[in-house]
Each structure stands twice: as C-alpha cells, then as structure tokens.
C-alpha positions as CSV (number, residue, x, y, z in Angstrom):
1,X,25.6,164.0,87.4
2,X,25.5,167.5,88.8
3,X,26.0,167.6,92.6
4,X,24.5,170.1,95.0
5,X,26.3,172.2,97.0
6,X,26.0,171.7,100.7
7,X,24.2,175.1,101.0
8,X,21.3,174.3,98.8
9,X,20.8,171.2,100.4
10,X,20.8,172.7,103.6
11,X,18.0,175.1,102.4
12,X,16.1,172.6,101.0
13,X,15.9,170.4,104.2
14,X,15.1,173.4,106.3
15,X,12.2,174.1,104.0
16,X,10.8,170.7,103.9
17,X,11.0,170.6,107.7
18,X,9.0,173.6,107.9
19,X,6.5,172.6,105.4
20,X,6.1,169.4,107.3
21,X,5.9,171.3,110.8
22,X,3.3,173.4,109.3
23,X,1.3,170.2,107.9
24,X,1.4,168.2,110.9
25,X,0.4,171.1,113.0
26,X,-2.6,171.7,110.9
27,X,-3.8,168.1,110.7
28,X,-3.2,168.0,114.6
29,X,-5.4,171.3,115.2
30,X,-8.1,169.7,112.9
31,X,-8.3,166.4,114.7
32,X,-8.3,168.3,118.3
33,X,-11.1,170.6,116.8
34,X,-14.7,170.8,116.8
35,X,-17.0,167.9,117.4
36,X,-19.3,166.7,114.3
37,X,-22.5,168.9,115.8
38,X,-20.4,171.7,116.1
39,X,-18.9,171.7,112.8
40,X,-22.4,171.4,111.4
41,X,-23.4,174.5,113.1
42,X,-20.5,176.1,111.8
43,X,-21.4,175.3,108.4
44,X,-24.8,176.2,108.7
45,X,-24.0,179.7,109.9
46,X,-21.6,180.2,106.9
47,X,-24.3,178.6,104.2
48,X,-27.0,181.0,105.8
49,X,-24.6,183.9,104.5
50,X,-24.3,182.1,101.0
51,X,-25.2,185.2,99.2
52,X,-21.8,186.5,99.8
53,X,-19.3,184.2,97.7
54,X,-16.4,184.8,100.3
55,X,-18.9,183.2,103.0
56,X,-20.0,180.2,100.7
57,X,-16.2,179.5,99.7
58,X,-15.3,179.6,103.5
59,X,-18.2,176.8,103.7
60,X,-16.8,174.7,101.1
61,X,-13.6,174.7,103.0
62,X,-14.8,174.0,106.2
63,X,-16.9,170.9,104.9
64,X,-13.8,169.4,102.9
65,X,-12.0,169.6,106.6
66,X,-15.1,167.9,108.5
67,X,-15.1,165.2,105.7
68,X,-11.4,164.5,105.9
69,X,-12.1,164.0,109.9
70,X,-15.3,162.1,109.9
71,X,-16.0,160.6,106.6
72,X,-18.7,160.8,104.4
73,X,-21.2,161.7,106.7
74,X,-24.6,162.4,104.8
75,X,-25.3,165.6,107.1
76,X,-22.2,167.1,105.4
77,X,-22.7,165.6,101.9
78,X,-26.1,167.0,102.0
79,X,-24.5,170.6,102.8
80,X,-21.8,170.1,100.2
81,X,-24.4,169.6,97.5
82,X,-26.5,172.6,98.8
83,X,-23.3,174.7,98.5
84,X,-22.7,173.5,94.5
85,X,-26.0,174.2,93.8
86,X,-25.6,177.7,95.3
87,X,-22.6,178.2,93.2
88,X,-24.6,176.8,90.1
89,X,-27.8,178.6,90.6
90,X,-27.3,181.7,92.8
91,X,-23.8,182.8,91.6
92,X,-24.1,181.8,88.1
93,X,-21.3,182.7,85.9
94,X,-19.4,181.8,82.9
95,X,-16.4,180.1,84.7
96,X,-17.1,177.5,85.8
97,X,-20.2,177.1,83.8
98,X,-23.3,176.4,85.9
99,X,-23.7,173.1,84.2
100,X,-20.5,171.6,85.6
101,X,-21.3,173.3,89.1
102,X,-24.8,171.2,89.2
103,X,-22.9,167.9,87.8
104,X,-20.7,168.5,90.9
105,X,-23.6,168.7,93.4
106,X,-25.2,165.7,91.7
107,X,-22.3,163.5,92.2
108,X,-22.0,164.5,95.6
109,X,-25.5,163.7,96.4
110,X,-25.2,160.5,94.6
111,X,-22.1,159.5,96.7
112,X,-24.4,160.4,100.0
113,X,-27.3,158.2,99.0
114,X,-25.2,155.0,97.7
115,X,-23.7,155.2,101.6
116,X,-27.6,153.9,102.2
117,X,-27.1,150.0,102.0
118,X,-30.6,149.4,101.5
119,X,-30.9,151.6,98.4
120,X,-27.5,150.4,97.0
121,X,-28.5,146.6,97.6
122,X,-31.8,147.2,95.7
123,X,-30.1,149.1,92.9
124,X,-27.8,146.4,92.5
125,X,-30.5,143.8,92.2
126,X,-32.4,145.9,89.5
127,X,-29.2,146.2,87.6
128,X,-28.9,149.9,88.3
129,X,-32.4,151.0,87.3
130,X,-34.1,153.3,89.7
131,X,-37.6,152.5,90.0
132,X,-40.2,153.6,92.7
133,X,-39.1,150.2,94.8
134,X,-35.5,151.5,94.7
135,X,-36.3,154.8,95.4
136,X,-38.6,153.6,98.7
137,X,-35.0,152.1,100.3
138,X,-33.8,155.8,100.7
139,X,-34.2,156.4,104.4
140,X,-34.9,159.5,106.5
141,X,-31.2,159.9,107.2
142,X,-30.6,160.6,103.4
143,X,-33.6,162.7,102.9
144,X,-31.6,165.8,102.5
145,X,-29.1,164.1,100.0
146,X,-31.9,163.2,98.1
147,X,-33.4,166.7,97.9
148,X,-30.2,168.5,96.8
149,X,-29.8,165.6,94.1
150,X,-33.0,166.2,92.8
151,X,-32.6,170.1,92.9
152,X,-28.8,169.8,91.3
153,X,-30.2,167.4,88.4
154,X,-33.4,169.3,87.6
155,X,-31.2,172.5,87.3
156,X,-28.5,170.7,85.0
157,X,-31.4,169.3,82.8
158,X,-32.9,172.5,82.1
159,X,-29.4,173.6,80.9
160,X,-29.2,170.8,78.3
161,X,-30.9,170.0,75.0
162,X,-34.6,168.6,75.6
163,X,-34.1,166.0,73.1
164,X,-31.5,164.2,75.3
165,X,-33.7,164.4,78.5
166,X,-35.5,161.0,77.9
167,X,-33.0,158.6,79.7
168,X,-33.0,161.2,82.9
169,X,-36.9,162.3,83.5
170,X,-38.3,158.9,84.7
171,X,-35.8,158.3,87.3
172,X,-35.7,162.0,88.4
173,X,-39.7,162.2,88.8
174,X,-39.4,159.0,90.9
175,X,-36.5,160.6,93.1
176,X,-38.4,163.8,93.4
177,X,-41.5,162.0,94.5
178,X,-39.5,160.2,97.4
179,X,-38.1,163.7,98.2
180,X,-41.5,165.0,98.9
181,X,-42.3,162.0,101.4
182,X,-38.8,162.4,103.2
183,X,-38.6,166.2,103.7
184,X,-40.8,168.7,105.7
185,X,-41.2,172.2,106.0
186,X,-39.6,174.3,103.6
187,X,-37.6,171.5,102.4
188,X,-41.0,169.6,101.4
189,X,-42.1,172.7,99.7
190,X,-38.8,172.8,97.7
191,X,-39.7,169.1,96.9
192,X,-42.7,169.6,95.4
193,X,-41.7,172.3,93.2
194,X,-38.8,170.1,92.1
195,X,-41.4,167.4,91.2
196,X,-43.5,169.6,89.3
197,X,-40.0,170.9,87.6
198,X,-39.2,167.4,86.5
199,X,-42.4,166.7,84.7
200,X,-42.5,170.1,83.2
201,X,-39.1,169.7,81.7
202,X,-40.4,167.1,79.5
203,X,-40.3,168.2,75.8
204,X,-43.5,168.3,74.0
205,X,-42.6,165.0,72.3
206,X,-42.5,163.2,75.5
207,X,-46.5,164.8,76.2
208,X,-45.5,166.6,79.3
209,X,-48.0,166.4,82.3
210,X,-48.3,170.2,82.6
211,X,-51.2,170.2,84.6
212,X,-49.9,167.9,87.1
213,X,-46.6,170.0,87.2
214,X,-49.1,173.3,87.5
215,X,-50.9,171.5,90.8
216,X,-47.1,170.4,92.7
217,X,-45.9,173.8,91.6
218,X,-48.7,175.8,93.4
219,X,-48.9,173.6,96.3
220,X,-45.1,174.5,96.9
221,X,-45.6,178.0,96.4
222,X,-48.5,178.0,98.9
223,X,-46.3,175.8,101.6
224,X,-43.2,178.2,101.1
225,X,-44.2,181.6,99.4
226,X,-40.9,182.9,100.4
227,X,-39.1,180.8,97.8
228,X,-39.5,183.0,94.7
229,X,-37.6,180.7,92.5
230,X,-40.8,178.5,92.7
231,X,-43.0,181.1,91.2
232,X,-40.6,181.8,88.6
233,X,-40.3,177.9,87.7
234,X,-44.1,177.9,87.5
235,X,-44.4,181.0,85.4
236,X,-41.3,179.7,82.8
237,X,-42.1,176.2,82.6
238,X,-45.7,175.9,83.1
239,X,-47.4,179.1,82.3
240,X,-45.1,180.0,79.1
241,X,-45.5,176.3,77.9
242,X,-49.3,176.6,77.6
243,X,-49.0,180.1,76.5
244,X,-51.0,181.6,79.7
245,X,-49.7,185.0,79.1
246,X,-51.7,186.8,81.8
247,X,-50.6,184.3,84.7
248,X,-47.1,184.2,83.2
249,X,-47.0,188.0,83.7
250,X,-49.0,188.4,87.0
251,X,-46.6,185.7,88.5
252,X,-43.4,187.2,87.4
253,X,-44.5,190.5,88.3
254,X,-45.5,189.1,91.7
255,X,-42.1,188.0,92.4
256,X,-40.5,191.4,91.5
257,X,-43.0,193.0,94.0
258,X,-41.6,190.8,96.9
259,X,-38.4,191.8,98.4
260,X,-35.4,189.2,98.0
261,X,-34.7,189.6,101.6
262,X,-38.2,187.8,102.6
263,X,-38.1,185.2,104.9
264,X,-34.1,185.6,104.7
265,X,-33.5,181.8,104.2
266,X,-33.6,182.3,100.6
267,X,-31.9,185.5,99.7
268,X,-29.2,184.4,97.4
269,X,-31.9,182.5,95.4
270,X,-34.3,185.0,95.6
271,X,-32.2,187.3,93.9
272,X,-31.6,184.8,91.2
273,X,-35.2,184.6,91.0
274,X,-35.4,188.1,90.4
275,X,-32.9,188.2,87.7
276,X,-34.8,185.4,86.0
277,X,-38.3,187.3,86.4
278,X,-37.0,190.2,84.8
279,X,-35.2,188.7,82.1
280,X,-38.4,186.6,81.1
281,X,-40.5,189.6,81.2
282,X,-38.2,191.5,78.8
283,X,-38.2,188.8,76.4
284,X,-41.8,188.6,76.4
285,X,-42.2,192.0,75.5
C-alpha cells in the first residue's frame, strides 16, 4: 500500500480543519441569527422581487437555511411552494422544465399539509382518499400551503396529457374549494381562479362544467383585477373551449392593455400573462 508523505498529510489536515472551522462558524452564525418572524419578513421582501431571478434564488437559500433552523414551519413551506411556482410559471424555461418545478412545489405543499394532524388522521382513515370531509380538516394554519398546493397542481396538470387527468381532478377540485374557504383578499381571488381552472382543465370526455368554471373565474377577476393570469386562464380554458371568439379576443387584449406592474404584487406573473396573451392571439389569427 502506498504511504502518503508527511507534507501532503499535513496539507490535508489543514484543509480539513479550515473546512470545519468555516462550516461550524456558518452553523453558529445561523443558529444565532434572526428570529422566525424576522426570517419570514426577509423571505417576503425577497419574494416580492421574484421577477429578478437572483432575488428568487436568494429567497430559496434563506428559506432552506430557516427550515434547517426551525423545522417544517407551514409559513416557510408555503413560501417555498410559492417560490417553486414562481420558477415554473414566471421563469418558465427549458431546464429544468416547468413540470418538474411544479412537481417540486406540489410536494413541498403536501409536506406542509401532512403536518396538520387532523388532516393526516382522517386521510389515514379514508385509505388516502381525498374527499370533502378530509379537506375540511385542513385548518387555517395551513391555508396558504393549500393554496400553493392547488396552484402548483393545476399548472402541472395543464402541461400534461388530458387523458391522464381523471385521477387528479376530483381531489384537486375538493382542495381548491377548501382553499377558497381558508384564504382571504388577493389569495382568495387566486383560489377562486384556481377552483375554476380545476373545472376547466377536464377533457371533453369528462364533460367539464365550463359554466361553473366561468363563474368562478369571473369572481376571481372581479376580486383581484391586478392578477392578469386569472384573465388569461379564463380566455384560454373557458372562452377558447366554448369557441367564444369575441370574449376570447377581448379578454386577451384587455390583458395586454394593462401594464405588468399594475398592483406590483403580480409583476412576475403578469409578465408571463402578457406573454401567454400574445401567443394565444397570434395562434388565433
């Protein structure tokens, strides 16, 4: 067996000690860092600038460090699911593909909701079947996780073959309805839009209730007119499906007439909504 000379051994030892000192110092600094509420404020500040990929990446780093410190706090997991949705929807690219990012966001949100013992218990009793009774057990503390579960799940389904949606749509619709009940303000509007989208995504063979989907989506737009993705979903998945060409074009043109910075909260998603609106109008010509 070849022996290492004393000099290389000494160099390796110094490198190892340096690595330990750096890692231990990092862990110590993290352990003595911000309180949970301060961390959440830091994450929210970064996520509010999520149209900048660097700010979004920094948010992911801060969330990961906070999760190491304080565990699976539903407030952190909801923000992590939001971040994955922002990557997949707002920063859609070829690598990693959006479908994988939506999968990641969905799994994070499930991880959060399973932390709710009431929900986990009833789900065990139903053999894993998600029905209205199980959804009602999801409490207020997990409402934001539920919202981003539904958001990532619907976008994931929108990219997949409609023939394989049957197993997902019923539980998704149940959870979307519960998200409407648990959220308020702009988040409730988003949940209404997603509840409508979950109905509209059903393929023709499943007889989608497009009138119900339309009603939910119009309520969503009325409650949060600044979220332009709600309008594009309405045009693409309802007006397009029923071949209402006038409403289709008017709705998409209205999206393009509204600046992406409207309301500020949805700047990233509104940029994507503008892109989708232009593409849909070009295909219709």
